[in-house]
Structures are given as structure tokens and as C-alpha cells.
C-alpha positions as CSV (number, residue, x, y, z in Angstrom):
1,M,57.7,110.4,79.5
2,P,59.0,113.2,81.7
3,D,57.0,116.5,81.5
4,G,60.1,118.6,81.0
5,G,60.1,120.3,84.4
6,G,59.7,119.9,88.1
7,R,62.9,118.2,88.9
8,D,64.2,118.7,92.4
9,A,67.7,120.1,93.1
10,D,69.3,116.7,93.6
11,D,67.8,115.3,90.4
12,R,68.8,118.3,88.4
13,A,72.4,118.0,89.8
14,R,72.4,114.3,88.8
15,V,71.5,115.2,85.2
16,H,74.1,118.0,85.1
17,D,76.8,115.7,86.4
18,S,75.9,113.1,83.7
19,A,76.1,115.7,81.0
20,R,79.5,117.1,82.2
21,T,80.9,113.6,82.4
22,Q,79.8,112.7,78.9
23,F,80.8,115.9,77.2
24,A,84.1,116.3,79.0
25,A,85.2,113.0,77.4
26,T,83.8,113.8,73.9
27,A,84.3,117.5,73.5
28,E,86.7,117.3,70.6
29,A,84.5,114.8,68.8
30,Y,81.6,117.3,68.7
31,V,83.9,120.1,67.5
32,H,84.8,118.0,64.5
33,S,81.4,116.3,64.0
34,A,80.2,117.0,60.4
35,I,76.6,117.1,61.5
36,H,77.2,119.7,64.1
37,A,79.8,121.7,62.1
38,A,78.2,121.8,58.7
39,G,74.6,120.6,58.8
40,D,72.3,122.7,56.5
41,D,70.0,123.3,59.5
42,L,72.6,125.8,60.8
43,A,72.2,128.0,57.7
44,R,68.4,127.6,58.0
45,L,68.5,128.7,61.6
46,I,70.4,131.9,60.7
47,E,68.1,132.6,57.8
48,A,64.9,132.1,59.9
49,I,66.2,134.5,62.6
50,T,67.2,137.2,60.1
51,A,63.9,136.8,58.4
52,R,62.3,137.9,61.6
53,L,64.9,140.5,62.8
54,G,66.6,141.6,59.7
55,S,70.4,142.1,59.9
56,L,72.1,140.6,63.0
57,A,74.9,143.2,62.8
58,G,75.7,144.5,66.2
59,R,72.8,142.6,67.9
60,P,73.7,140.9,71.2
61,A,73.2,137.1,70.9
62,L,73.5,134.2,73.3
63,D,74.2,130.6,72.2
64,V,73.1,128.3,75.0
65,A,74.8,124.8,75.3
66,T,77.2,125.9,72.6
67,G,78.9,122.5,72.3
68,G,81.6,122.9,69.6
69,G,80.8,126.5,69.1
70,H,79.4,126.1,65.6
71,T,76.2,128.1,66.1
72,A,78.1,130.8,68.0
73,L,80.5,131.1,65.0
74,A,77.6,131.3,62.5
75,L,76.0,134.1,64.6
76,A,79.4,136.0,64.8
77,R,79.9,135.7,61.0
78,A,76.4,137.2,60.6
79,G,77.6,140.2,62.6
80,A,76.1,139.5,66.0
81,V,78.0,140.2,69.3
82,V,78.0,136.7,70.7
83,T,78.2,135.1,74.1
84,A,78.5,131.3,74.2
85,S,77.5,129.4,77.3
86,D,77.9,125.7,78.2
87,L,77.7,123.6,81.3
88,T,80.9,121.6,80.6
89,P,84.3,123.4,81.1
90,E,86.1,121.0,78.7
91,M,83.5,121.7,76.0
92,L,83.8,125.5,76.5
93,A,87.6,125.2,76.1
94,A,87.3,123.1,73.0
95,A,84.8,125.6,71.5
96,E,87.0,128.5,72.3
97,A,90.0,126.8,70.7
98,H,87.9,126.0,67.6
99,L,86.8,129.6,67.2
100,R,90.2,131.0,67.9
101,E,91.5,129.0,64.9
102,A,88.5,129.4,62.6
103,A,87.7,133.1,63.2
104,P,90.2,134.8,65.5
105,D,88.5,138.1,65.2
106,A,85.0,136.8,66.0
107,G,85.1,138.2,69.5
108,V,82.9,135.5,71.1
109,R,82.7,135.6,74.9
110,F,82.5,132.2,76.7
111,V,80.6,131.7,80.0
112,R,80.1,128.6,81.9
113,A,76.4,128.2,82.7
114,A,73.5,125.7,82.9
115,A,70.7,126.3,80.5
116,E,68.2,126.4,83.4
117,G,70.0,129.2,85.3
118,L,71.6,131.7,82.9
119,P,73.8,134.3,84.7
120,F,72.7,137.3,82.6
121,D,70.5,140.3,83.2
122,G,66.9,140.3,82.0
123,G,66.6,141.6,78.4
124,A,70.4,141.4,77.8
125,F,70.1,139.7,74.4
126,E,68.2,140.2,71.2
127,V,68.8,136.6,70.0
128,V,69.1,133.4,72.0
129,T,69.9,130.1,70.2
130,C,70.2,126.5,71.2
131,R,71.1,123.8,68.7
132,I,71.0,120.0,69.1
133,A,71.3,120.2,72.9
134,A,68.0,120.5,74.7
135,H,67.4,116.8,74.9
136,H,70.2,116.8,77.5
137,F,68.6,119.5,79.7
138,A,67.4,118.6,83.2
139,D,64.5,121.0,82.8
140,P,63.6,122.3,79.3
141,R,60.7,124.4,80.7
142,A,63.1,126.2,82.9
143,F,65.4,126.8,80.0
144,L,62.6,128.4,78.0
145,A,61.6,130.6,80.9
146,E,65.3,131.7,81.2
147,A,65.5,132.3,77.5
148,R,62.4,134.5,77.7
149,R,63.8,136.4,80.7
150,V,67.1,137.3,79.0
151,L,65.5,138.3,75.7
152,A,64.8,141.9,75.1
153,P,61.3,142.8,73.8
154,G,61.1,141.9,70.2
155,G,64.0,139.4,70.5
156,V,63.8,135.8,69.3
157,L,64.7,132.4,70.4
158,G,66.0,130.0,67.7
159,L,65.8,126.4,68.8
160,I,66.9,123.3,67.0
161,D,66.6,119.8,68.6
162,N,65.9,116.2,67.9
163,I,62.2,115.5,68.5
164,A,60.1,112.5,69.3
165,P,56.9,111.3,67.6
166,E,53.6,112.1,69.1
167,D,52.9,108.4,69.6
168,V,53.8,107.7,73.2
169,A,55.1,104.1,72.6
170,A,57.2,105.1,69.6
171,A,58.6,108.0,71.6
172,R,59.5,105.8,74.5
173,G,61.3,103.4,72.2
174,M,63.2,106.2,70.4
175,N,64.3,107.6,73.7
176,D,65.4,104.2,75.1
177,V,67.7,103.8,72.1
178,E,69.1,107.3,72.6
179,R,69.9,106.6,76.3
180,L,71.7,103.4,75.5
181,R,73.9,105.3,73.0
182,D,74.5,108.2,75.4
183,P,73.4,108.0,79.1
184,S,73.3,111.8,79.4
185,H,70.4,111.9,77.0
186,V,67.3,112.9,79.1
187,E,64.4,113.1,76.7
188,A,63.5,114.2,73.1
189,Y,60.0,115.6,73.1
190,P,57.3,115.9,70.5
191,V,56.7,119.2,68.7
192,S,53.3,119.7,70.5
193,R,55.1,119.7,73.9
194,W,57.6,122.3,72.8
195,L,54.9,124.6,71.4
196,G,53.0,124.3,74.6
197,W,56.0,125.1,76.8
198,A,57.0,128.1,74.6
199,G,53.5,129.6,75.1
200,E,53.8,129.0,78.9
201,A,57.1,130.9,78.8
202,G,55.6,133.9,77.0
203,L,57.3,133.0,73.7
204,E,55.2,133.2,70.5
205,P,56.2,130.7,67.8
206,V,56.7,132.5,64.4
207,H,58.5,129.9,62.4
208,L,58.5,126.0,62.5
209,E,60.2,123.4,60.3
210,R,60.5,119.7,60.7
211,F,63.0,117.6,58.7
212,W,64.9,114.4,58.8
213,R,68.6,114.0,59.4
214,P,70.2,110.7,58.4
215,K,73.2,109.3,60.4
216,E,75.5,106.4,60.0
217,L,75.2,104.1,63.0
218,E,78.9,103.4,63.5
219,T,79.8,107.2,63.4
220,W,77.0,108.0,65.8
221,L,78.1,105.4,68.3
222,R,81.8,106.3,68.1
223,R,81.1,110.0,68.7
224,A,79.4,109.3,72.0
225,R,82.0,106.6,73.0
226,T,79.2,104.2,73.6
227,S,80.3,101.3,75.7
228,A,80.5,97.8,74.1
229,E,77.8,96.6,76.5
230,N,75.4,99.4,75.6
231,E,76.2,99.1,71.9
232,A,75.2,95.4,71.9
233,A,72.0,96.2,73.8
234,L,71.2,99.1,71.4
235,R,71.7,96.9,68.3
236,A,69.5,94.2,69.8
237,M,66.9,96.8,70.7
238,L,66.8,98.1,67.1
239,E,66.5,94.7,65.6
240,A,63.7,93.7,67.9
241,A,61.9,97.1,68.0
242,P,58.2,97.3,67.1
243,A,57.3,98.5,63.6
244,P,56.4,102.0,64.6
245,V,59.8,102.5,66.3
246,R,61.7,101.0,63.4
247,R,59.8,103.2,60.9
248,Y,60.7,106.3,62.9
249,L,64.3,105.5,63.6
250,L,65.7,103.6,60.6
251,A,66.6,105.4,57.3
252,P,65.6,103.3,54.3
253,S,68.5,101.1,53.4
254,G,67.1,97.8,52.1
255,E,68.4,96.0,55.1
256,A,65.7,94.2,57.1
257,S,68.1,93.5,60.0
258,A,71.4,94.8,61.4
259,P,70.5,98.4,60.4
260,S,73.5,100.5,59.5
261,R,71.7,103.9,59.0
262,L,69.5,105.7,61.4
263,R,67.7,109.0,61.1
264,H,66.4,111.7,63.5
265,E,63.5,114.0,63.1
266,V,64.5,117.5,63.9
267,M,62.6,120.7,64.8
268,L,63.6,124.2,64.0
269,L,61.6,126.6,66.0
270,V,61.8,130.4,66.1
271,A,59.8,132.1,68.8
272,S,59.4,135.8,69.5
273,A,59.6,137.5,72.9
274,G,56.8,139.9,71.9
275,P,56.6,143.3,70.3
276,V,59.3,145.9,70.4
């Protein structure tokens, strides 16, 4: 399993190109995805951040890899002054159109940027968020270092992402399935890895949740526009997967084969940039 960092410039560029290609083609699907637009984890993220900071009114906030703009919108509705960044121009355009229709007075600023190289001054934000995106990052350790750099003292990072089990073989199987569905998937990591990286970056974890998110297989494949060849390989992999992988990935459905429902384990982590 990759260690989350140390990629050279060519490898990082390859990962970025893969992500741009994937999300340029699927931007509208992510704007309208029910999981991304209305998952209860979004409300829990805002609640966890406000529990640490109090009111978000007037606080500068950055949503990294904003996707369809759903987290940026939630921050704006909570009163924050929001900047939304994303690597993919088409995704930024789709998010901006979505917010223009849903909340024309939200005042969200949109900036194209890679998560590992944020074009903002140190200490510019009191809140940084990233939701359901970090498994696509070329270098999540660099992202955490950048998040810490742009956070003001006392600011917080709110991170939600799919995670992998601690068992190495089960994690490998889970990530293999993910890459067949979406070739821009880099790696989902176990919670222990994220906590270690946060500490290295100078971020102190102050809130942690883990929960399961079910998903319907057909919808999941269609959203990513999975090729017919990869879909067939993915279904065969699921049916032949060892028991630990099946237990981790398959939502209980009573079906011993040809599974129709999957699940992801998800982490919600809030980490502090230190005392005010």
C-alpha cells in the first residue's frame, strides 16, 4: 500500500491528469449525487466543526476538492466566508453553477488548485474542509501539511473520506475494487495512517467518527462511468473475493453471489491547528 507521500513530480502529474480526466467527464453526476448532496455526514461535519469553534459566522473557510460544491454550500449557509478549490476546471464550473442556482447570495469564491499545493497565504483560513475526495490525492501527506499551513492558529481541519481496514490484505482487495470502478482512485487508507499523518503535520485530532455508508452497485458504477470491461472484472472480483474483503465491502442483502449492494466505511476527523 502506498505510504501517502513521496511521489516524484512525474508521478504526481500522472495522478492529477487521471483525476482531471475522470471528473471532467462526471462533474454533473457528482453535483446531483444523493450521497454527496445530502448525506447525513455533511451535517455531522458542520456540527463537529462548530462544536470546536462555535459560530462559523464571518470565519474564512476553504473547501478543498470541492467536487459538486456541497460542503462549500453547507459552510456558506452556516455563515462562513467560503473559498472552494478543485483541480478540475469542469468540476469547478459545475459547482459554481450549482451554487449560483441553490444559493445565489452565498458569495463562494472558486479557485483552481491541487490539494497538495494550495495557492493561499499561510494562516489565511480558520476552517479547511475536504469531503469524500482524499482517496484521489497524489500525496495526502502533502495535503495535510498544506492544510496546516493555511490554517490560522486555533483553526480546524474537517476531513471526511472513505477508509480502508487495518488488515493489509483486506485493504488491498478493497482498493483493487475501487480502482476497477474508477481508475483515478489512488488509495483509501486506514484510520491509524490518517492519525499518524495528522500528527506529523502538526494537527491535533479532536474529534473522530467512523460509520458505514451503503451504496447501490449499479448507481455507484454509473456515476463513475465505469467501462463495461472494468465492470465485468469488478463483479467477478467481488464474487471471488476472500471472506474478509466480502465482509468489509458487501452490505448485508441475503445474496450469496452477484451482490447488488456495497458499503464503505467512512471517517470523519476534525483536527486542530493548535491554540489561539
